Every structure is written in structure tokens, then in C-alpha cells.
N, C-alpha and C positions, 0 to 999 in steps of 0.2 A: 502493498499501500503505499510505502514509501516515494515510491516512484511518478506515484500519480499526481497530477497537477490540481490545483485552489479548485477547478471547475470540473474537475473529474471526483474528487472527494464530494463535493456540493452534491453532485449528481446522485453518486450513491448515499448521502445520505438522505434524499428523498424518496430512492428506492425502499428503503428500510419504511420511512412514514407512511409513504403508500401501502406498504404489507401492513402496518400496525394498524393502516385504516381498515382492513379488509378488502384489500383494491388489489386482484392479480398482477402485475405491471407485463406480463407476459402470458395472455390466455388463449386455451386453446381450441378455445370456441370458434365455429365458421364465424365470419361477420357478414350478414346479407347486404350486398353490394347492390347497388340500383345503376347507380352513373357516374360516369369519368368527366372528368372537368369538360371536357372538349365537347362530349355532348351536351352538358348543360346549356355549354355557350352557345352552341349551332343550331338547339334546338329549345330555346329557353321558353318555360311559360309561365309565366309569373304566376306566385302562391304553388304550384308543382311540388309533392313532397318528394324529398328524395334520401337516398342513403348513399355516403361516398366516405372514401377512406383517404387516409394518407399519409401525409410527414408537414408537420407547423414546423411551416418554414420563416415566417416573420410573425409579431404582433404586437398590437400598441392597446394597452391596458387604458381605459381612461376611468375609474372606480369601477363601478357597479355593469360597466358595457366596456367589448372592446370588439376589434378589428382583428383578426389575423389572415395569413395565408396558408393554403393547404394544397400542397405539390403532390399529385400523384402520376402513375405513366404518362399519361398524355395531357400535364401540365400543371399550372398555378389556377387555382378558385378563390377567390374570397369569400371568408364566413366569417359572422356576427354573433357575437355572445353579448349576448343580455343575462345579467343573472336572477331578475325574478322569471324569464322565461325557463330558464335553464332550472331553476329551484321555486319551481312554486307555490311551495308550504312554507313552513316556520324555518325551515333547517337551509340556511344559505351556503354549508361548507362545500357542497360539489363545488360552485363558483369562487366563493373566497378562499378555499383551501387548497382542492385539488388543482382547479385551471390556472387560480392568479397565483401560486406558490410553489408545485409540485409538479408543475409539465414545465417542457423545455421546449426551445429551438431543436428540432430533430425527431420529437418521439411522434410515433404511429401512433396518431388519433380515428377513430371511427364516428361520424356526425350523421346523425337525424337532423333532418331542417325543412325548410319549404323554401322554393324562389322568389328571391324578391330583388326590386330596384332601388337602389340607392338613390338620395336626392341630388347626386353628381352624376347619376345613369347607368353606375356599375352594377353588372349583374354579379348578384352574390346570393348566400345561403344563410338563411338566418336559423340560427341553432337552436332545436328545442332539446336535445340529448348529446350527450358524447361518452366515447366509450375508449381510454387508454388500451392500445392495441400491443402498441412494445415502447419502453422505456429506453431512451439514448443516452448512454455512460458515457460518450466522449461528446463535445462539442465540435460541430460542423465547421467545418474551413472556409466560413461565409465572409463575405467583402463586407467591411463597413463602411457607410457611406457619410461624407462630413457635410457640415452644413451649405458649403457651394456645391454639392452633389459630385463631388470626388470620391472614387471609391479606390481605397485602402487594402490592404493588404489580400488581394485576391488570391484565391488557389491557383496559381500559374506556375509554382517551379515544375519543370519537365519531368524530373526523377521523380516527386514526391506524387504526382500527377500518375505515372504511369505504376507507381508502387502501390498507390491506393486508387486503382482504377474506381472503384466502389463510393469514397466521397468522392471523384471528379466527376462522375455522372449524377453524383446530386447536387453539387453545387457549379456546376457549368453546362447547362443546358443545350448547348452547340455540341456536344460531345458525342451525346445522344444520338444527336441525328445523323454525324458522321457512321456511326453501326447501325442506324436505320437505315443508310442508303447502301452500307457494305449488304446487307441480305435482300434488299432490292434487285443489286446486283447478282446475286449468285439465283434469285429466282427468275431474274430476268433470261438469264443463258439459261438456264435450266430449261425454264418453258421453250426458248427458240431450238434446242436441242430436244426434245419430246417432240415437239410441232414438225421437228425433222422427220420423225419415225429415229432417232434412234434410242440407243438403252444406257441407264446409268447402273453403274455395277461398284462393286468394292473390289478391291484386289488386297493382298497382304501389306501390311505396315512392317512387321519383323521376316525378315529374306534371307535366306541364304547365302545369297551373292549379292552387294550394292550395284545394281544395274540400272544403265539407263540415263546414267549425266558420268561426269569424272566430278567428283565431291568427294572429299572427306567422311567417312560414314561415321556414327556414332556404334560402338561396339556394347553386344552385353553377350551374358553368355547362359543356355537351355540348360537346365541342371538334370532333367530327367533324360534330353536325349545325349548330354555331354557335348554339345557342338559352340561354336561362335553362332550368335546371328547378329547382321545389321540394320537398325532404323533406316526406314525408305528415305534412300536421295530422290527415287524417280519411281513412277508407276509402268515406266513406258513399254516394259519387255512383255510384262505381264498381260496390258491391254491389248500387245499385239498377238498373245498365244489366243487372247478369245476371238479375234480375226480368224487366226485359223482353224478356231472351235465351229467357226461357222454365223456368227453374228456379224450383220451387214456395218453396224455402227453404233460402236461403245464409246461413253464417255465417265471419267471420273472428276471430281472433285478433292484431292488429295492431301492429304498434310503429310509434310515432306520436311526432312531431317539430313542436315549438313552440319557438319563439326567445325566448322570455320569461322572465320574474324565478325562482329556486329559494328555496322555503323547505323548509318540513317536511311540506306535503303536494304538492308540484311538482318534478317533474323535466323538464329538456326531453327528454327520451328517455322516454316510458312507453308501457305497454302496453293498452290498450284490445280491449273484446270488442265486435262489432258484428254483430245477426243481422236478417235482413228475409225475412217469411212473407207470401206472397201471399195474398189473399182473407179478411185477417185485419183490425182496430182495435184502436184504442191498449185496448179495453177489454178485449178477450180478451189483448192482451198485460201486462195488468197482472195477470190472472190465471196466466197462464205466468209471469211474472216472480215473484212470490211461490213458486210452487210449485220452480221454479229454484233459485233461493237457498236454499228449506228444505231439497233434496235435498244442494245442496252445503256447508252448514254442516254438516251431517251427516256427509257422506264427510270434512270435514276435520277436525272437531271430535267426531264420534261422539255429538253432540247438536244441536238448532236453537239453543242460548242460546250466546250468547258474552260474553268480559268486553271490555271497555275502557273503558281508567281506570277511573272511578267509577261507570260504569254497568254493567247488566247488560243485553244486548238479546237479543231473543227472534226467530230468521227464521223461527219458525213460522207459518205463512200461516191465515187473510189477514190482509193489512194494512190500515190504516184510509187513507179515501182522503178530502182536504178539496182544495174549490178554492181556486186561487189569491185571488182575490177573498174568497173567505170567509176564509182565515187572514188577508190584510190588514186586513180587517173585524175579527178575534176580538183580534186583538193591536194594533191601533194606534186602532178605533172610526172609522175612514176607509172609507166605500165607494168604492171605485174603479170601480164599474160606470155608464158613460155619461159619464161626466169626461171634460172636455177635458184637453190637453197642459198650458196653463196651470194648470188647477185644479189638476192632480195635483201639476206643481211646487211651486205654492203650499204645498198640502199637505205636500210633503217639505220644504220648507223649515220650517214650523212644526215637524215633528218633530226639528229638528236634523238632519237628513240634507244633504250637501253635494253641490250640484246644479250644472248649467252650461247655458248654452245650445245646448250640443251633442247634447245628451239627448233624444231623442227620448220618447214617450208611452210604449212600452215598456221602454226605458231606466230610466225613472224609475221606473215600476212594480216592473221589479226590483231596483233602488235600496232600494226601501223593503223588499220581501220579505225582501232579502239582509239587511238592519241589524235590522228589525222582528221578523221570523218564524222565518225558516230556524235561526237555533240553537235553538229551542225544541222541535223534533224531535226525541227521541233513539229511542225504538222506529222500527222501517220505519214511513214514513210515505207515503205518492203524494201529490204535489202536484199538479192536475191545472190543466187548461183555461189556458192563458199566452193571452194578449195576440199577437195576429197579429205585430206589429214584432218579438217577440222568436224568432219561429219561423221563419223566411221560406224552409223545408224541409218545414213543416208544413200538413196541410188544414186549410182552413177547419172550424172548428165546425158540427156539423149544426143547432145551436139560435142560434147566436149570431155572427153575422158577424165581431165583433168580437175572438174568440177563436179560438185554435185546439186541437185534439185531442191533447196532448200532456203527458204526466206526466213529473216526477223524483221519483227514490225517496228520500228526507232519514233517514239514520240517523246519530244524536248530531251530528247539526246539519249535518250533510255531505252534499252531493250523491251518490249512487253509481252511479245509473241514469237515462237519460233516452230516454226513447219518443217516436212519435208514430204518429197515421195517416196513413202518408205522400202528402204532393202530389202530384197522378200528374197535374193539370191543366198541360197545357204551357203553355196561355195564360197563364194565374194563374201560372204560378212564373215565367215570363218576368218578371211586372209585379213578382214580389218581389224576383227578384232585381235589376231596374232600380231600384226604391226602397233597397234597401241601398246600390246605390252613390251616392243623392243623400244619406243618411246618412253613407256615409265621408265624402263630400266638406262635407259640415258639419263633419264632425271626431269622429265617432264610431269610435273607434277597434276597436270589437266588429263593426263592420257589414262585412261583405264587400266588397272592392276587386275582385275578377275576375268574370265571367259564363261559364259553361263552356258554350258554346254547343252542344259536342257531346252533352253530357247532355242539353241541351234536346233538341236533334234524336232521341237515343233516346226521351225521354216524346213525343215525337210519332210514333214508331210505336204508342207504347201501351202502358201498363204497368197492370195488373190491381189493384185495390185492395189496399194495401199496410200490413203494421205494422211498423216498423224499432225496434230499440232498443239502446242502446248502454251497455256496464258499463265503468267505469273498473278493470282489474284489480287493479293496486298496492292503490288504495285502499280495495278489498275486503279484500285478504289482510292488510291492517294490523286492520281491523275484526275479523276472525279470529284472530288472532294477538297481537292487545294490544300492537300497536305504533304509537305515537301520532307517529311521523316515516316518511315514505316511505322514506328511507335505509335505515331498519333492512329492508325487503323486497326491495330489490333488490341482488342482487349487487355489481355494481358503479357505484355513482351515480356522477352527473356531481360531479367537484368543481374548486377553484379550482388553478389551477399550484400544486405543492408547493414549499415555499420550500426552498432549498437551504442544506443543513445548516451550522453553522458550523464550523470546525476550533477547538473550544476545547483547553486543558489539561483533566488528569484532575482537577485542582485545582479549577481553575471549574466542571467538571462537578458535583463533590462539593457545591461550597459553594452551588451552584445547587439542586440537590436539598434543602439543609437548607433553603433559601427557598424553593423551593416548595410545601413542607410545611407550612411557615408564613406562606406569603406575605406577611410584613411579620415584618420583625426588628429589634432595635435594631442600631447598627453593631458596639456590644463585644460584648453577646451571640452575634451573626455569628461575628465573628471569635473568640469564644471555644471554638464550637461546632466551628469545622473543624478547628481544633490547628495550626494553620499557626505559623511563625514569623511573625516582624514581615517579614521581607522579601519571604517567599512570599504574606503575605497583603495588600503593597501591591501586589503583580505581579497577583494575583489579583484582587482588587477594582476594578483598574484593567482590566483585560482585560474584565470583565463588562461594566461601564459602556462600554467604548470600543465594543463588539460591540451595544449598546443592548438587553443581556438582562437587566441590573436598572441599577435606580436611585439614588442618596443622597437624601434627605429632609431640610432640615433645618428640625426644629419647635422647639416650645418647650420639648418634653421631651428635644430630643437630636435627633441624627441618626439617621436610620432607613432601613433597606433594602427593597428591594420588588423584586417580579418585573415588567419591563416588558409 
């Protein structure tokens, strides 16, 4: 209990008093809801009786009456408490004691009442009875508004928001809108595929071989079978097995896991959509993809256009199509066609691109494209016809054996879709896998180190001509909601372990708050702002420096204190 804040201690004291009054602060009974706030506002009928429930988010107590705001899953609604309407008899304790003294902002309450319009035209609920449904023991991190209408202490620190998404969703309503749109995107895409006659499936997450992509997997061990297993890095090879088995079109929204770095566009756990359709090629898939994304953008935002940073992007079909060779030639003046590995390596060096001996021809071309070309494509653009080394699961180009029938869709300099005319020649596929092993042995960390022999066996039974496509769902919703960080579109992004909060005195907390507002202050100025006596000041500044929360720097201008 010593780690609890003053407000938390007060709330626990209220909890005890509620129980002493015979009120269960966490009742198990069903609460008979009849309305949500959105329905009340949309179909408002003066005098209609309603039962609503939600969090108490604000209140203005004025003696025997009080206006408050209740927040449910659809928004907020104003409610009006009047002591004499709630407590019709002589006993006024439900209003005077329970409502005024023992309820807190953040508590869940159920309200019985009737609709009315205030003198200023505000649609409200006049409370005739209320029930405590859940007592909140921690204060919500709500912003505070000063007399001029300026907001302070907003809950906007990214690390705190991602770590405490539950609080973020309560106090920052716009965050919920992002996740509502995320669900709309999935529903729209699923509807588009289903209407086309394709079949949603599920494939294994725990796999004996991490296949379908080049990535470092998470590894685990199955005790009963005594074998290593890998968390899925991609579902491609399993979906192709289903095409072999006779499905004309299959798709899956898959959780994939890659044991690699984290940044603003990468999370170790992410969601991809992959679809495979038989008797199609990558040209058909380009037409299909742009129709799909136009449909999804309109379903999510009501328009094919979306704002991302400083750019307005339009997902309306059709999209421009540029070969990788033409792109590199356009932005660098270098033609990669018919060039040897050594010639491409020297050209990359001449462009100031870091290369090494482990890089094969395909990797060198990929580096040139990534450094010099990729970031120039803002509007949706297909980059087509990739070198064979970059695409071990892709069919050889029908006009150029050095290339493959592959495209990637670029938006704002980022890839959001990747698609092939799928390789269905089992002999060619085996040779590609073996070549990948050689590249891996050479030190190429993006080459696969495994051969999936069961997948090769499936191909030997025969797979029809097929086109497949993968879309990064997290990245796509970033574009559709104007979020620069993947953490903003994941409910619970991966975080570093939480540092244990230090138990410091209230005086140290107050001084640290002053310091954070200014970042750096002269020692004497900070002491003056703290209002502490000399004895308490000495103790407090020692506490902050000892716990490595603040540091004192000696400069020519004097002593300054800064946050560590």
C-alpha cells in the first residue's frame, strides 16, 4: 500500500465505505441496457425512459443538483442528477453520500432516467436512479482545462499510451476511431474476396520449417515430439498446398512473427493477408489489387483518397506500372540489363551505396533500388519484373529468363503489396531453393536456410498456373488513417520491459514535474519555484540525483539542474 498515490489511497477508502453501506462495488447482476449514447442523440424523444451505462467522465456538482457526462462505447451523453428526484423520501444519503462523496471520475455506473432538453438545448438524461457497476481505483489520466480553455497534462506520451492502451482508449477518443477503421478494412477486404468466390482458410502458426519468406524466426520446442518448431514467418507455402489440393482461390489473414528489429514500421508480430488464385498471372493480379484497394479505401474513409503526412494519395484504379530496370535507369542513369554481378557491384559503389562480398546480383540490385528509387513513388505504383535471385518462389519471366513475373506496390516510398506469377515447376523450384542455400552459406542474411521438401513433393503432384499476393495489413491501415508509426495501429504493440517505478517523495515528484516542464533550470530558480525550506530542498535534490532522475551541471554561468 505504501506504493499507492494519495488519490489511490482515497479511492480505496471510498471502496471500504461503500461496502460498509452494503453497496457491492462490483455487482455480478446483468444490467438491463436499453440505449447507447449514439441512439439517444440520433432518435431523441423528449420524455422517453432509458437505461444507459458507462464511465462517469466529468461532473459539476451544484448543491442539490449536478450535471455530469457518461461515456459508453459510442461516445458521451450529458446526465442530470437532482437529489430530490433520486431520493424521493426523507433519506437523501444516496445523493449526498454515495453520489457526491463516494463516486469518482472513471467509475462505471448504470442510470435509469428519462430524456429531456436543457434550457440551452443540450440533449440530456434526467436521472431517476443510478447503480454503481464498477469502482475505479486508479484515476484516469484526463487532461485538465484552465480558465482560458487550454489543456494541460494530456495523455500523449507514446510509451505510456502504448503500454496502457486501455487508458489511452478511454481518454483519447480518436484512438478508438483508428481501430474501428482497422476492422472496417478487414471486413471490406474479406467481403471483396468472398464476393469473388474465394475461400478463407487457416494454416499452421507453429511450423517445422520457417518457409515462404526470408526472415529470422522465433524458435520453440515441442516437448512431446521432441522437435524444434518455428513460429510462422509467412503462410505462402501452406496456401499453395491448398491450391494443389483443388481450391481455386484461398486467402488468409495471418499473424506472422519475425525475430528482428523494431522501428516505426516494424513490429515482431504483424498481420498479413495472402491470397492465391489458380489460372491467373501477375498481370491479372495487378488489376485485381487496384480494384481491391480502391474498394477498401472507400469502405474505410468514404473516398478513394487518403492523407498521409504531407501527401494526399489516391487509391483509385488504375495505377502506374514501371519495371525495376526502368526505375533504376530513370533515377540513376545506370542500366542493369545484361550486367554482370561485378559490374553492378561497381556501379553501386559509384553511387555511394554500401556493398560487400556476400551480396549476390539480386541483392545488389535491391540495394540500388531501395537507396535511389523506392522513396520517389508517392502515388500507388507497381514496380514489376524483379531479378530471379530476389524471388525464389516466383515464376521466370516469359520474355526474359533473368527476371521473374513479380510486382510490388509502392505507396509513399513503402511497399504495401507483393505478388507473383507463382513458380509451379517443381524441378526449377528445387534448384532455386538450392541456390538460396548457397547464398546463405556465402553470408546473405536474407537468403533462406531451409528447403521445404514436403512443399516440393506437393508441387510434384502438380499445381495449376497461379498468382499470389501478400499485403501488409498494418502498413495499409497506417496509410488509410494517417499514422506514421505502426504502434498507433496495433492495440498492444511489443514494448521493452517496463522499468520499475521508483518510490520517491511527493516533494521530489513536484520538483521533477517543474523540471520536466522546463527541461533545464538554474539551481536557485528551481529551488525558488519548489517553495521548499532549505532543509527539505537539500533532501529533495539529493533524492533526485541519487535516483538518477536529475543531474546538476556546473557551467560558467552557474549551477543548472536537468532531467536525466
